[in-house]
C-alpha positions as CSV (number, residue, x, y, z in Angstrom):
1,M,5.7,9.2,2.1
2,T,7.3,11.4,5.1
3,N,4.2,13.1,4.6
4,L,2.9,9.7,6.3
5,V,4.6,10.3,8.2
6,I,4.7,14.2,10.0
7,L,0.8,12.9,10.1
8,V,1.0,9.7,12.3
9,G,3.4,12.2,15.1
10,R,0.9,14.6,15.3
11,I,-2.0,12.2,15.5
12,A,-0.1,10.0,18.9
13,R,0.8,13.3,20.6
14,D,-2.4,14.6,20.7
15,P,-4.3,14.0,23.8
16,E,-7.6,14.1,22.8
17,T,-6.9,11.7,19.8
18,R,-5.6,8.7,22.8
19,T,-8.3,7.1,24.1
20,T,-7.7,4.8,27.3
21,T,-10.8,3.1,27.3
22,G,-9.8,0.1,25.3
23,G,-12.0,1.5,22.7
24,T,-10.1,2.1,18.6
25,G,-7.5,4.2,19.3
26,V,-5.1,5.9,16.5
27,W,-4.3,2.9,14.6
28,G,-8.1,1.7,14.6
29,A,-9.0,5.2,13.3
30,M,-6.2,4.6,10.5
31,E,-7.4,0.9,9.6
32,P,-9.4,2.1,6.6
33,K,-6.9,3.8,4.8
34,T,-4.7,0.3,5.2
35,N,-6.8,-1.5,2.4
36,V,-4.1,-4.0,1.6
37,S,-5.6,-7.6,2.7
38,S,-2.8,-10.3,4.3
39,E,-3.6,-12.5,1.0
40,S,-2.6,-9.3,-0.7
41,H,0.8,-8.5,0.7
42,R,1.6,-12.4,0.4
43,K,1.4,-12.2,-2.9
44,G,3.0,-9.5,-3.4
45,A,0.3,-6.4,-4.2
46,F,2.4,-4.5,-1.9
47,R,5.8,-4.3,-3.6
48,S,7.9,-1.1,-4.1
49,P,8.2,0.3,-8.1
50,A,11.5,0.2,-7.7
51,H,10.9,-3.6,-8.1
52,P,8.5,-3.8,-10.9
53,P,6.5,-7.3,-10.6
54,G,8.4,-8.8,-14.0
55,I,11.5,-8.0,-12.4
56,T,13.0,-10.8,-10.5
57,L,16.5,-10.5,-8.5
């Protein structure tokens, strides 16, 4: 998780990757990595490993 934060920080500070023309920008370029749909997220598919789906608190 820390590697992702470092990578995002590096991309956000890099002036060459930032677009001001209304294009996809930094987050648009990262979108293919986050392929969890909102429906899957609502159903709990993106759940933390500390709380498996069979255990409810």
